[in-house]
Structures are given as structure tokens and as C-alpha cells.
C-alpha positions in Angstrom: 140.3 -60.5 -79.4 139.0 -60.6 -82.9 136.7 -57.6 -82.3 139.7 -55.7 -80.8 141.7 -56.5 -84.0 138.9 -55.2 -86.2 138.7 -52.0 -84.1 142.5 -51.6 -84.5 142.2 -51.8 -88.3 139.2 -49.5 -88.5 140.8 -46.9 -86.2 144.1 -46.8 -88.1 142.6 -46.9 -91.6 140.2 -44.0 -90.9 142.9 -42.1 -89.1 145.2 -42.4 -92.1 142.5 -41.1 -94.5 141.6 -38.3 -92.2 145.2 -37.2 -91.5 146.1 -37.2 -95.2 143.1 -35.2 -96.4 143.3 -32.7 -93.5 147.1 -32.2 -94.0 146.6 -31.8 -97.7 143.8 -29.2 -97.2 145.9 -27.3 -94.7 148.9 -27.3 -97.0 146.8 -26.0 -99.9 145.3 -23.2 -97.7 148.8 -22.2 -96.7 149.9 -22.1 -100.3 146.8 -20.1 -101.3 147.5 -17.5 -98.6 151.1 -17.1 -99.7 150.2 -16.9 -103.4 147.4 -14.3 -102.8 149.2 -12.1 -100.1 152.9 -12.9 -100.3 152.7 -12.3 -96.5 154.9 -14.6 -94.3 153.1 -13.2 -91.3 149.7 -14.4 -92.4 151.2 -17.8 -93.3 152.7 -17.9 -89.8 149.3 -17.2 -88.3 147.9 -20.3 -89.9 150.8 -22.4 -88.5 150.3 -20.9 -85.0 146.6 -21.7 -84.8 147.1 -25.2 -83.6 149.6 -24.7 -80.8 147.8 -21.5 -79.6 144.4 -23.3 -79.6 145.9 -26.2 -77.7 147.5 -23.9 -75.1 144.4 -21.7 -74.5 141.8 -24.5 -74.5 143.8 -27.4 -72.9 142.1 -27.1 -69.5 138.6 -26.9 -70.9 139.2 -29.8 -73.4 140.7 -32.0 -70.7 137.8 -31.3 -68.3 135.2 -32.1 -70.9 136.9 -35.3 -72.0 137.2 -36.6 -68.5 133.7 -35.5 -67.6 131.6 -36.7 -70.5 131.3 -39.8 -72.7 134.3 -40.0 -75.1 132.3 -41.3 -78.1 129.7 -38.5 -77.8 132.5 -35.9 -77.7 134.2 -37.5 -80.7 130.9 -37.6 -82.7 130.0 -34.0 -81.9 133.5 -32.7 -82.7 133.7 -34.7 -85.9 130.2 -33.8 -87.0 131.0 -30.1 -86.4 134.2 -30.5 -88.6 132.0 -31.9 -91.4 129.6 -28.9 -91.0 132.5 -26.4 -91.0 133.9 -27.8 -94.2 130.4 -27.7 -95.8 130.1 -24.1 -94.8 133.5 -23.3 -96.2 132.5 -24.8 -99.6 129.2 -22.9 -99.5 130.7 -19.5 -98.5 134.1 -19.4 -100.2 134.0 -17.7 -103.5 136.7 -16.1 -105.6 134.3 -13.2 -106.3 134.6 -12.2 -102.6 137.3 -9.6 -101.6 140.6 -11.0 -100.5 140.0 -9.9 -96.8 136.7 -11.8 -96.8 138.3 -14.9 -98.2 141.2 -14.8 -95.7 138.6 -14.3 -92.9 136.8 -17.5 -94.0 140.1 -19.4 -94.2 141.2 -18.3 -90.7 137.8 -18.9 -89.1 137.5 -22.4 -90.8 141.1 -23.3 -89.7 140.3 -22.3 -86.1 137.0 -24.3 -85.9 138.7 -27.4 -87.6 141.6 -27.2 -85.2 139.5 -27.0 -82.1 137.2 -29.8 -83.2 140.3 -31.9 -84.1 141.8 -31.3 -80.6 138.5 -32.4 -78.9 138.2 -35.4 -81.1 141.8 -36.6 -80.9 142.0 -36.1 -77.1 138.8 -38.1 -76.5 140.0 -40.8 -78.9 143.4 -41.1 -77.3 141.8 -41.2 -73.8 139.8 -44.2 -74.9 142.8 -46.4 -75.7 142.4 -48.7 -72.8 138.7 -49.3 -73.4 138.9 -49.4 -77.2 141.4 -52.2 -77.9 142.8 -55.2 -75.9 146.1 -54.7 -74.0 148.1 -56.6 -76.6 146.9 -54.3 -79.3 147.6 -51.0 -77.5 151.2 -50.7 -78.6 150.3 -51.5 -82.2 147.6 -48.8 -82.1 150.0 -46.1 -80.9 152.8 -47.2 -83.3 150.5 -47.4 -86.3 149.1 -43.9 -85.4 152.7 -42.6 -85.7 152.9 -44.5 -89.0 149.9 -42.7 -90.4 151.1 -39.3 -89.1 154.5 -39.8 -90.8 152.8 -41.0 -94.0 150.7 -37.8 -94.1 153.8 -35.7 -93.5 155.4 -37.2 -96.6 152.3 -37.5 -98.9 150.4 -34.3 -98.1 152.9 -31.8 -99.5 153.2 -34.0 -102.6 149.5 -34.2 -103.1 149.0 -30.6 -102.1 151.7 -29.5 -104.5 149.9 -31.3 -107.4 146.5 -29.7 -106.5 147.5 -26.2 -105.4 147.2 -23.7 -108.1 145.6 -26.2 -110.5 142.4 -27.1 -108.6 140.1 -24.5 -107.1 140.4 -24.3 -103.3 136.7 -25.0 -102.9 137.1 -28.3 -104.9 140.1 -29.3 -102.7 137.7 -28.7 -99.7 135.6 -31.5 -101.2 138.5 -33.9 -100.6 138.7 -32.7 -97.0 134.9 -33.2 -96.7 135.2 -36.8 -97.9 138.0 -37.5 -95.4 136.1 -35.9 -92.4 133.0 -37.9 -93.4 134.9 -41.2 -93.5 136.3 -40.4 -90.0 132.8 -39.6 -88.7 131.5 -42.9 -90.0 134.4 -44.8 -88.5 133.8 -43.2 -85.1 130.1 -44.2 -85.3 131.2 -47.8 -85.9 133.9 -48.0 -83.2 133.0 -49.4 -79.8 134.6 -47.1 -77.3 133.7 -49.5 -74.4 134.8 -52.8 -75.9 137.1 -53.4 -72.8 135.5 -52.8 -69.4 137.4 -50.1 -67.5 136.5 -48.7 -64.2 136.2 -44.9 -64.2 135.8 -42.6 -61.2 133.5 -39.6 -61.5 135.2 -36.2 -61.5 134.1 -32.9 -59.9 131.5 -30.7 -61.6 133.8 -27.7 -61.0 136.2 -26.8 -63.8 138.6 -25.1 -61.4 138.6 -28.1 -59.0 139.0 -30.4 -61.9 142.1 -28.5 -63.2 143.5 -28.4 -59.6 143.1 -32.2 -59.4 144.8 -32.7 -62.8 147.8 -30.5 -61.7 148.0 -32.4 -58.4 148.4 -35.6 -60.4 151.3 -34.2 -62.4 152.9 -33.2 -59.1 152.7 -36.7 -57.7 153.6 -38.7 -60.8 157.4 -38.3 -61.0 157.6 -40.8 -63.9 155.3 -38.7 -66.1 157.0 -35.4 -65.0 160.5 -36.8 -66.1 159.1 -37.9 -69.5 157.3 -34.5 -70.0 160.4 -32.5 -69.0 162.5 -34.5 -71.5 159.9 -33.9 -74.3 159.8 -30.2 -73.6 163.6 -29.7 -73.7 164.0 -32.0 -76.7 161.3 -30.2 -78.6 163.0 -26.9 -77.8 166.3 -28.2 -79.2 164.6 -29.6 -82.3 163.3 -26.2 -83.1 166.9 -25.2 -83.5 167.4 -27.9 -86.0 164.4 -26.7 -88.0 165.8 -23.2 -88.2 169.4 -24.3 -88.7 169.1 -26.9 -91.4 167.8 -24.7 -94.3 170.3 -22.0 -93.5 173.2 -24.5 -93.3 172.3 -26.3 -96.5 171.0 -23.5 -98.8 172.7 -20.4 -97.5 176.1 -21.7 -96.1 176.7 -24.6 -98.5 174.8 -23.4 -101.6 172.8 -26.6 -101.9 169.7 -26.3 -104.1 166.3 -26.1 -102.5 165.2 -29.4 -104.1 168.1 -31.3 -102.4 167.3 -29.6 -99.1 163.7 -30.7 -99.5 164.9 -34.3 -100.2 167.1 -34.3 -97.1 164.4 -32.9 -94.9 161.9 -35.5 -96.1 164.2 -38.3 -94.7 163.0 -37.3 -91.2 159.5 -38.4 -92.0 160.9 -41.5 -93.7 162.7 -42.4 -90.4 159.5 -41.9 -88.5 157.6 -44.1 -91.0 160.1 -46.9 -90.9 160.5 -47.1 -87.1 156.7 -46.7 -86.5 156.2 -49.7 -88.7 158.8 -51.7 -86.9 157.6 -50.8 -83.4 154.2 -52.2 -84.1 155.7 -55.6 -84.2 158.3 -55.4 -81.3 157.6 -55.3 -77.6 158.6 -52.1 -75.9 161.0 -52.3 -72.9 159.1 -51.7 -69.6 161.6 -49.0 -68.4 160.4 -46.1 -70.5 162.8 -43.6 -68.7 165.9 -45.7 -69.4 164.9 -46.3 -73.1 164.1 -42.6 -73.6 167.3 -41.4 -72.0 169.4 -43.7 -74.3 167.6 -42.5 -77.4 168.3 -38.9 -76.3 172.0 -39.7 -76.2 171.9 -41.2 -79.7 170.0 -38.2 -80.9 172.7 -35.9 -79.4 175.4 -37.8 -81.3 173.4 -37.5 -84.5 173.2 -33.7 -84.0 177.0 -33.6 -83.7 177.3 -35.3 -87.1 174.8 -32.9 -88.5 176.9 -30.0 -87.2 180.2 -31.4 -88.7 178.4 -31.9 -92.1 178.0 -28.1 -92.2 181.8 -28.0 -92.8 181.8 -30.5 -95.7 182.9 -28.7 -98.9 181.3 -31.3 -101.3 177.6 -30.5 -101.8 176.5 -34.0 -102.7 178.4 -35.6 -99.9 177.0 -33.1 -97.4 173.4 -33.7 -98.7 174.0 -37.5 -98.3 175.2 -37.0 -94.7 172.3 -34.6 -93.9 169.8 -37.1 -95.4 171.1 -40.0 -93.3 171.2 -37.9 -90.1 167.6 -36.7 -90.7 166.6 -40.3 -91.1 168.1 -41.0 -87.7 166.3 -37.9 -86.2 162.9 -39.2 -87.5 163.7 -42.7 -86.2 164.6 -41.3 -82.7 161.5 -39.2 -82.6 159.3 -42.1 -83.4 161.1 -44.3 -80.8 160.8 -41.6 -78.1 157.1 -40.8 -78.9 156.0 -44.4 -78.5 157.0 -45.0 -74.8 155.7 -41.4 -73.9 152.4 -42.0 -75.6 152.1 -45.5 -74.1 152.6 -44.2 -70.6 150.1 -41.4 -70.9 147.4 -43.5 -72.6 147.8 -46.7 -70.6 149.2 -45.9 -67.2 147.4 -42.6 -66.3 144.0 -43.2 -64.7 141.1 -43.1 -67.2 139.3 -40.3 -65.3 142.4 -38.1 -65.7 143.5 -39.0 -69.3 141.7 -36.0 -70.9 143.3 -33.4 -68.6 146.7 -35.1 -68.7 146.6 -35.7 -72.5 145.5 -32.1 -73.3 147.9 -30.5 -70.9 150.9 -32.6 -72.0 150.4 -31.8 -75.7 150.1 -28.1 -75.1 153.1 -28.0 -72.6 155.4 -30.0 -75.0 154.7 -27.5 -77.8 154.9 -24.3 -75.7 158.7 -23.8 -76.0 158.7 -24.3 -79.8 157.8 -20.6 -80.7 160.5 -19.5 -78.2 163.0 -21.9 -79.8 162.3 -20.5 -83.3 162.8 -17.0 -82.1 165.9 -17.7 -79.9 167.7 -19.8 -82.5 166.8 -17.3 -85.2 168.6 -14.6 -83.2 171.5 -16.9 -82.5 171.9 -17.7 -86.2 172.2 -14.0 -86.8 175.4 -14.1 -84.8 177.0 -17.5 -85.3 177.2 -20.1 -88.0 174.7 -23.1 -88.1 177.5 -25.5 -87.0 177.7 -23.9 -83.6 173.9 -23.7 -83.3 173.6 -27.4 -84.0 176.4 -28.1 -81.5 174.4 -26.1 -78.9 171.3 -28.3 -79.7 173.4 -31.4 -79.3 174.6 -30.3 -75.9 171.0 -29.5 -74.8 169.7 -32.9 -75.9 172.8 -34.8 -74.5 172.2 -33.1 -71.1 168.5 -33.9 -71.3 169.1 -37.6 -72.0 171.8 -37.9 -69.4 169.6 -36.2 -66.8 166.9 -38.8 -67.6 169.3 -41.7 -67.3 170.6 -40.5 -63.9 167.1 -39.9 -62.6 165.8 -43.4 -63.6 166.9 -45.3 -60.5 165.7 -42.5 -58.2 162.3 -42.3 -59.8 161.8 -46.0 -60.0 162.6 -46.4 -56.4 160.1 -43.7 -55.4 157.2 -45.2 -57.4 
């Protein structure tokens, strides 16, 4: 038990440092590209690297994680990240042409993203064997806490560094963070808890087929995954609508918009901290469905706030609603992550984890494009109402399917 607690502390502290330095470095790279090129397309390319990499490589990553030792994969992936940052520092020079510098940035971002996906998938697939059962919920909840903390702090730290400190020097901060994570992985015992693991096929095609077969048979997982995909699609509508509603429709200054938007991460931070100390209900479908209904109600209030004539009052309403959005996201993510990381067989966790993360994100680009088109025709209030209806229907569907799924499992 004491060893498990030490592992929990080591994992979370190293994850927090790694997340903050990586997010800060990514933020500064994005700012650098915008400053040097003024191209929103190139900036968008940097943002699309992660979801595209996850989508294209999810099958291979899942197969490797289920086939080989998790700690070895984590060590190799993390060591490659360290080498990639060292090469970035060695190669990146302001004397190079802009196209050469951009090529180095894109290449480094791709390598770091792929390594991070291998590392995080292997790490998450080791939850059952890394910490004791009573520490698993704390591990997942505190991971969300560090993610939310990085979302809040990285833009602040990146904003202070970008334009003042050379990008190669900012990379030194990233190198320190990646090195700390590598050291932590070396110290972690990935086999602290004995877990029986079945061998998988040597064939990648057969391995993918077996993974898809598991999805087909696990109705519980399919219901949670479908909810996540639809909810993520609706949330992309919020991301597009909020800045237009606040800055364009209501004339609210950009700094107040940024303040209201940051409350989302604050809600995630607060609830993640609380969830580490409370026991989750066993019926994940029922809990997730209820949270979906609450989130739909919050979207309706967001929509009505678009009609508020008072800028300060509207900003206050938007801020509170975004706090609730963040809280709901954290509360929904926990049961979903707990199910994937503790209920799915260990020999399938790599394929299931990699596939679910890519599938959940696959509709986001479509959501951005679709809601962008819709906002060209209607006001944000109607777009947010549309999102509310989508999430309400999603949550209601999950509530209605709960008894049917539970009886079949």
C-alpha cells in the first residue's frame, strides 16, 4: 500500500511537470509561427498534428502497447522525445531561412506528438498494475487535475516567455521537463500489482480485428464512447460560438473573453481535485447521462446570455457557465477513463485506449467546420441552442439505455 502511494505521488508530480513544460513549449511554437508568418493555416496545421497522428497511428500504437512491455515502450518513447528536443536545440537557428525553421518546428512537433502518444497509451494501460485498486481513481482524477493546471498555466507562462526569450532557450525548459518524466518512468514499477495478461497475436491485422471485436461485444463501452463522440462534437460548437457571441455580437473586450474562457479549466481543476477524494458511483452510464442533462441545461443558459445587453453581467454569466462546463467535463471524463483503464482486459487496453482517444476526437474538425458554416447564417444563440439539444438527446439516450445495457452485461 505504501509503495502504491509513492508510485501515485511520483506519477502525478512527473506528469504535472511534463504537461506544463510540453504545453508551454507548444504554445510558444504556435506564437512563433503566427508572429513570423501571420498564417492561420500554418498555425492550424500545428493544432491538427495531434488528432491526425492519433487517428492514423492508433491501430499500430494499440498493437505495440498490447504486444510489448509497457515500461520499455514508455522508456523508448520518452528517450526519443528527449533526443528530439536536443536535436531541435542543436539545429534551430535564426540564421536559417524561415522555411527551414518551419520545417524543423513541424518535424519536431510530429515526433514529439507520436512519442507522447506511445508513452501515454502505455502508461494508461498500466493503471491496474502500477497502483493498488484504492488508488486508481485518485490517479485518474489527479491526472485530470494536472491537465487542467497545464491548460491554465501554460498560456500564462508561454505568454511571458514568447517574444522575450529565444525559442531555442524555451526548448531547454521542455528538455528539462522531458528529462524529469524519463527519470520518473525509470523509477516507476509498472508491475507493482500482479495482473494476469494473455498473449496477443503476432499479426497486426488479426490484432486489430480482435480489438474491434471487443468493441462490438462490450455494449457498456460502446455507449460511453458514443456519448463522448457526440458530446465532443457539440462542444466544438461552443468553442466556435463563444468568441463570436462575446466579442462580435456583444462587443465584450478580448481580455474579458479570455477570462470567461479560462473558467472552463478552473472548473476542471476544482472537480478533478474533489473527485480524488470521493468514491465514484458504480453505474457509470447513469452518472454520465445525468451529467449530460446538466450540461445541456448549462448550454441553454449560455445561449440566453447572448441576449443580455449588459456586458459585465453577460461576462459573469458566461464565466459561471464555463465553470460548469469544465466541471461537467471532468466529472464525465473520470468514469469513462476509469472504465477503459480498469475494466477492459489488460491485453486489450492498448488497442482500446488508442482507438477510443482517436475516435472521440474524430468529429471535432467536422464540428468546427459545420458550426463555422452555421454561424455564417444564424446568430450564436441558436447555435448554442442546437448544441444544447444535441447534448440533451445524447444524455437522455444514455439514461434510457442504462437498464437495457446493464441487463445484457
